C-alpha positions as CSV (number, residue, x, y, z in Angstrom):
1,M,-103.9,173.9,-100.1
2,S,-100.4,173.1,-98.8
3,Y,-98.9,172.2,-102.2
4,D,-100.0,175.5,-103.7
5,R,-97.8,177.3,-101.2
6,I,-94.7,175.6,-102.6
7,A,-95.6,174.7,-106.2
8,D,-94.4,178.0,-107.7
9,L,-91.0,178.1,-105.9
10,S,-88.3,178.5,-108.5
11,L,-85.1,176.6,-108.6
12,T,-82.0,176.4,-110.8
13,I,-80.0,173.2,-111.0
14,D,-76.5,173.4,-112.4
15,D,-75.2,170.0,-111.3
16,V,-76.5,166.7,-109.8
17,S,-74.4,164.4,-107.7
18,R,-75.1,161.4,-105.4
19,E,-73.5,159.6,-102.4
20,R,-73.9,156.0,-101.4
21,L,-74.6,155.6,-97.7
22,E,-74.4,152.3,-95.7
23,R,-74.9,151.3,-92.1
24,E,-75.7,148.2,-90.0
25,T,-79.1,148.3,-88.3
26,S,-80.8,147.0,-85.1
27,S,-83.1,144.9,-87.3
28,G,-80.1,142.8,-88.4
29,F,-79.6,144.0,-92.0
30,T,-77.2,146.3,-93.8
31,R,-79.0,149.4,-94.9
32,V,-77.9,151.2,-98.1
33,T,-79.4,154.5,-99.4
34,T,-78.4,157.1,-101.9
35,E,-78.3,160.8,-101.0
36,F,-78.9,163.2,-103.9
37,S,-77.3,166.7,-104.1
38,L,-78.8,169.2,-106.5
39,E,-76.4,172.2,-106.8
40,G,-77.4,175.6,-108.1
41,P,-75.5,178.9,-108.7
42,D,-73.2,180.1,-105.9
43,G,-72.8,176.6,-104.6
44,V,-76.2,176.4,-103.0
45,V,-77.1,172.7,-102.5
46,G,-80.4,170.9,-101.9
47,K,-80.4,167.3,-100.7
48,G,-82.8,164.4,-100.6
49,E,-82.5,160.6,-99.9
50,D,-83.5,157.6,-102.0
51,V,-84.6,154.9,-99.5
52,T,-85.1,152.0,-102.0
53,Y,-84.4,148.9,-100.0
54,E,-82.5,146.7,-102.5
55,T,-78.7,147.4,-102.3
56,E,-78.4,146.2,-106.0
57,D,-80.6,149.1,-107.1
58,H,-78.3,151.7,-105.4
59,D,-75.2,150.0,-106.9
60,A,-76.8,150.0,-110.4
61,L,-77.6,153.7,-110.0
62,A,-73.9,154.4,-109.1
63,E,-73.0,152.8,-112.4
64,S,-75.7,154.3,-114.6
65,G,-76.3,157.7,-113.1
66,L,-79.5,159.7,-113.5
67,P,-81.0,161.3,-116.6
68,D,-80.0,165.0,-117.1
69,L,-81.9,167.1,-114.5
70,T,-80.1,170.4,-115.0
71,G,-82.1,173.5,-115.8
72,E,-84.5,176.1,-114.5
73,Y,-87.8,175.0,-113.0
74,T,-90.5,175.6,-110.5
75,I,-91.2,172.8,-108.0
76,D,-94.3,171.9,-110.0
77,S,-92.4,171.8,-113.4
78,F,-89.6,169.8,-111.9
79,S,-92.1,167.2,-110.7
80,S,-93.6,167.2,-114.2
81,R,-90.1,166.6,-115.6
82,L,-89.8,163.5,-113.4
83,D,-93.1,162.2,-114.8
84,D,-91.3,161.8,-118.2
85,L,-88.1,160.1,-116.9
86,D,-87.1,156.6,-116.0
87,L,-85.2,156.9,-112.8
88,F,-84.1,153.3,-112.9
89,P,-82.2,153.4,-116.3
90,A,-80.2,150.3,-115.4
91,G,-83.3,148.1,-115.2
92,A,-86.7,147.9,-113.4
93,P,-86.6,147.6,-109.6
94,D,-87.9,144.5,-107.9
95,R,-90.9,146.4,-106.5
96,E,-92.7,149.2,-108.4
97,V,-93.0,151.3,-105.2
98,F,-89.2,151.8,-105.3
99,R,-89.9,154.2,-108.2
100,N,-91.7,156.4,-105.7
101,Y,-88.9,156.1,-103.2
102,R,-86.3,157.4,-105.7
103,R,-88.6,160.1,-107.0
104,W,-89.2,161.3,-103.4
105,G,-85.5,161.6,-102.9
106,L,-85.3,163.9,-105.9
107,E,-88.4,165.9,-105.1
108,A,-87.2,166.4,-101.5
109,A,-83.8,167.6,-102.8
110,A,-85.6,170.0,-105.2
111,L,-87.7,171.5,-102.4
112,D,-84.6,171.9,-100.2
113,L,-82.8,173.7,-103.0
114,A,-85.7,175.9,-103.9
115,L,-86.3,177.0,-100.3
116,R,-82.6,177.7,-99.9
117,Q,-82.4,179.7,-103.1
118,A,-85.4,181.7,-101.8
119,G,-83.7,182.2,-98.4
120,T,-86.6,180.5,-96.5
121,D,-87.7,177.3,-94.9
122,L,-90.6,174.9,-95.2
123,A,-92.5,176.1,-92.1
124,S,-92.3,179.8,-93.1
125,R,-93.4,179.0,-96.7
126,L,-96.5,177.2,-95.2
127,E,-97.1,180.2,-93.0
128,T,-96.6,178.2,-89.8
129,E,-93.8,177.4,-87.3
130,Y,-91.8,174.4,-86.5
131,E,-93.0,172.7,-83.3
132,P,-91.2,170.1,-81.0
133,V,-91.7,166.6,-82.4
134,R,-92.8,163.8,-80.2
135,F,-91.4,160.5,-81.3
136,V,-91.4,156.8,-80.5
137,A,-88.6,154.3,-80.9
138,S,-89.4,151.4,-83.3
139,T,-87.8,148.1,-82.6
140,R,-88.1,144.3,-83.0
141,L,-87.7,141.9,-80.2
142,G,-85.8,139.2,-82.0
143,D,-86.5,135.6,-83.2
144,D,-86.7,134.5,-79.6
145,P,-88.6,137.6,-78.4
146,S,-87.8,139.2,-75.1
147,T,-87.9,142.6,-73.5
148,D,-84.1,143.0,-73.5
149,R,-84.0,145.6,-76.3
150,V,-86.8,147.5,-74.8
151,E,-85.2,147.6,-71.3
152,E,-81.9,148.7,-72.8
153,L,-83.6,151.6,-74.6
154,R,-85.7,152.7,-71.7
155,E,-82.7,152.5,-69.4
156,A,-80.9,154.9,-71.7
157,V,-84.0,157.1,-72.2
158,P,-86.4,156.8,-69.2
159,G,-90.0,157.4,-70.3
160,L,-89.3,156.4,-74.0
161,E,-92.4,155.4,-75.9
162,L,-92.4,152.5,-78.3
163,K,-93.6,151.2,-81.6
164,L,-93.1,147.4,-81.7
165,D,-93.4,144.7,-84.4
166,P,-95.3,141.7,-82.9
167,T,-94.8,138.2,-84.2
168,P,-96.6,134.9,-83.6
169,E,-93.9,134.0,-81.1
170,W,-95.2,136.7,-78.7
171,D,-96.9,134.6,-76.0
172,A,-99.2,135.8,-73.2
173,A,-96.4,136.2,-70.7
174,L,-94.4,138.5,-73.0
175,V,-97.5,140.6,-73.8
176,E,-98.3,141.0,-70.2
177,E,-94.7,142.0,-69.4
178,L,-94.7,144.6,-72.2
179,A,-98.1,145.9,-71.3
180,A,-96.9,146.5,-67.7
181,I,-94.3,148.9,-69.0
182,D,-97.1,151.2,-70.3
183,A,-94.9,152.5,-73.1
184,V,-96.2,150.7,-76.2
185,R,-98.1,153.2,-78.4
186,I,-98.1,151.4,-81.8
187,L,-98.1,147.7,-82.7
188,D,-97.1,147.2,-86.4
189,L,-98.8,143.9,-87.4
190,K,-97.2,144.0,-90.9
191,G,-100.2,142.2,-92.3
192,Q,-100.3,144.3,-95.5
193,Y,-96.9,143.1,-96.8
194,S,-96.5,140.3,-99.3
195,G,-93.3,138.8,-100.7
196,T,-91.0,141.0,-98.6
197,E,-88.5,140.2,-95.8
198,V,-90.7,141.7,-93.2
199,D,-93.8,139.7,-93.9
200,V,-95.4,138.3,-90.7
201,E,-97.6,135.2,-90.7
202,V,-101.2,136.1,-89.9
203,S,-102.3,134.8,-86.5
204,P,-105.8,135.5,-85.2
205,E,-104.6,134.3,-81.8
206,L,-101.9,136.9,-81.8
207,Y,-104.2,139.6,-82.9
208,E,-106.7,138.8,-80.2
209,R,-103.9,138.7,-77.6
210,L,-102.7,142.1,-78.7
211,I,-106.1,143.7,-78.8
212,E,-106.8,142.6,-75.3
213,G,-103.3,143.1,-73.9
214,F,-102.9,146.6,-75.2
215,P,-106.4,148.1,-75.1
216,V,-105.3,151.6,-76.2
217,A,-102.3,151.0,-78.5
218,V,-102.7,151.8,-82.3
219,L,-103.0,148.6,-84.4
220,E,-101.1,149.2,-87.7
221,D,-101.6,147.3,-90.9
222,P,-103.7,144.3,-89.8
223,A,-104.4,141.6,-92.4
224,L,-108.2,141.5,-92.9
225,E,-109.1,138.0,-94.0
226,A,-111.6,135.3,-93.0
227,S,-109.8,134.4,-89.7
228,T,-109.3,138.0,-88.5
229,E,-112.1,140.2,-89.9
230,E,-114.4,139.5,-87.0
231,L,-111.9,141.1,-84.6
232,F,-112.1,144.4,-86.5
233,E,-115.9,144.6,-86.5
234,D,-115.7,146.1,-83.0
235,E,-115.8,150.0,-83.3
236,N,-113.3,150.4,-80.5
237,V,-110.8,148.3,-82.4
238,R,-111.5,150.0,-85.7
239,S,-111.0,153.4,-84.0
240,R,-107.4,152.6,-83.2
241,T,-106.5,150.8,-86.4
242,S,-104.0,152.5,-88.7
243,W,-102.7,151.9,-92.2
244,D,-99.2,152.3,-93.6
245,A,-98.1,149.9,-96.4
246,P,-101.2,150.2,-98.6
247,I,-101.0,154.1,-98.7
248,H,-99.3,155.6,-101.8
249,G,-101.7,158.5,-102.4
250,L,-105.2,159.9,-101.7
251,A,-106.9,157.2,-103.8
252,D,-105.6,154.5,-101.4
253,V,-107.0,156.3,-98.4
254,E,-110.4,156.6,-100.0
255,E,-110.3,152.8,-100.9
256,L,-109.7,151.6,-97.3
257,P,-112.3,149.3,-95.9
258,W,-113.5,152.1,-93.5
259,E,-112.5,155.7,-93.1
260,P,-109.6,155.5,-90.6
261,E,-109.0,157.6,-87.5
262,W,-105.3,156.9,-87.7
263,L,-102.8,156.9,-90.6
264,N,-99.0,156.5,-90.9
265,I,-97.5,158.9,-93.3
266,K,-94.3,157.7,-95.1
267,P,-93.4,160.4,-97.6
268,S,-91.4,158.2,-99.8
269,R,-94.4,156.0,-100.5
270,F,-96.1,158.9,-102.2
271,G,-93.3,159.8,-104.6
272,S,-94.3,163.4,-105.3
273,L,-94.7,166.4,-103.0
274,E,-98.1,167.0,-104.5
275,S,-99.5,163.6,-103.7
276,L,-98.1,163.7,-100.2
277,L,-99.5,167.1,-99.4
278,E,-102.9,166.7,-100.9
279,T,-103.3,163.5,-98.8
280,I,-102.2,165.2,-95.6
281,D,-104.6,168.0,-96.3
282,Y,-107.5,165.6,-97.0
283,C,-106.9,163.5,-93.9
284,Q,-106.5,166.5,-91.6
285,E,-109.7,168.1,-92.9
286,R,-111.5,164.9,-91.9
287,G,-110.0,164.8,-88.4
288,M,-107.7,161.8,-88.9
289,T,-104.7,161.5,-86.6
290,L,-101.5,161.3,-88.6
291,Y,-98.1,160.3,-87.5
292,G,-94.8,160.1,-89.4
293,G,-93.0,156.9,-90.4
294,G,-89.4,156.2,-91.2
295,Q,-87.5,153.7,-93.3
296,F,-84.1,153.5,-91.8
297,E,-82.9,156.8,-93.4
298,L,-79.1,157.2,-93.1
299,G,-78.8,160.8,-94.4
300,V,-80.8,164.0,-94.8
301,G,-84.0,162.0,-95.2
302,R,-84.5,161.5,-91.5
303,G,-84.5,165.2,-90.7
304,Q,-86.9,165.8,-93.6
305,L,-89.4,163.4,-92.0
306,Q,-88.9,165.2,-88.7
307,A,-89.5,168.6,-90.4
308,L,-92.8,167.3,-91.9
309,A,-93.9,165.9,-88.6
310,S,-93.0,169.2,-86.9
311,V,-95.2,171.2,-89.3
312,F,-98.2,168.8,-89.7
313,Y,-98.4,166.3,-86.8
314,P,-95.9,167.2,-84.0
315,D,-97.8,165.8,-81.0
316,T,-98.5,162.2,-82.2
317,P,-96.4,159.1,-81.8
318,N,-94.1,159.7,-84.8
319,D,-91.9,156.9,-85.8
320,V,-89.1,159.3,-86.7
321,A,-86.6,158.8,-83.8
322,P,-83.1,160.0,-84.5
323,G,-81.0,157.5,-86.5
324,A,-78.9,156.5,-83.4
325,Y,-82.0,154.5,-82.3
326,N,-81.5,152.2,-85.3
327,D,-77.9,151.2,-84.4
328,P,-77.4,147.6,-83.4
329,E,-76.1,148.4,-79.9
330,V,-77.5,150.9,-77.5
331,T,-74.5,153.1,-76.7
332,G,-73.8,156.7,-75.9
333,E,-76.4,159.3,-75.1
334,L,-79.7,159.1,-77.1
335,P,-81.9,162.2,-77.7
336,A,-85.1,162.2,-75.7
337,S,-88.6,163.1,-77.0
338,P,-89.7,165.6,-78.0
339,L,-87.1,166.9,-80.5
340,E,-86.6,170.6,-80.4
341,P,-86.5,172.4,-83.7
342,P,-83.0,173.3,-84.9
343,A,-81.8,176.9,-84.6
344,D,-81.0,177.0,-88.3
345,S,-83.8,175.4,-90.3
346,E,-83.3,176.9,-93.8
347,G,-84.4,174.8,-96.7
348,F,-86.1,171.4,-96.2
349,R,-83.9,170.2,-93.4
350,W,-84.3,169.6,-89.7
351,S,-80.8,168.9,-88.5
């Protein structure tokens, strides 16, 4: 199993520090994250990123700090240590899943440090090689939706593939215009969110329009309720339905309404390396098609998602485009897909 190949890696932590990162995004909000640095002997540093969405939680962490994490560990014993700690000492987060997000940032930093202290990288430890990573650009089309953002991106990067977030405002004309581009690979319906800023009103009319207008695109996170369930009784539709928001571990995959053929893997949702890797192994053993998902990472976290995609699912429509794709304006030269592995990939990094 994949986790067994890293669980016994040793690491020594002499100091823990953090840095608050902030940037405006193409989705119209200010993104704040915290990048953790775990430093060992001789100045070797491992990094990871907490992608908790609430700015207040990052500000509170800056005031309170983390519990003491210094000491000697293996990857597995470090994870066990986190089991016993409250990583939100200033107060509980608004959403419980944020506890996984923060834990992932620390476990990723620990893996980065352990690999560096061992003088190796993730691919080598898993007895494989890094492969070029295919990616799609994820974007929204605005409150008054149009193809403007799509056209700007594809003018900058001809042939760019897309992951889009449909809303009930998408009419038949817009769907037809987007379908004609033949670049939409994933449609994120966001039907599995509740009480968040990205909730999308469930519209069976929109679902039907998308199913018919994009006959091969992956349909991510539909809301299955009385008004929409019938649409997903069709085997062809089920075969291209994917899940994201409900997946926090292997048990969630097993509890889906049917065994999926597609799954979005967002490492921070899993919290621990063990949970992430056992889920990936399980899904790949069953022939599921996996693709990576991002959460507007501002620091080292984005490259770590690319590293995982490179090792486990490099050829799928990964939502791990370089951070410049999330900038409000399309400026400068954007990297094209696929992303080539970096010349120096020591540790758990890909940049």
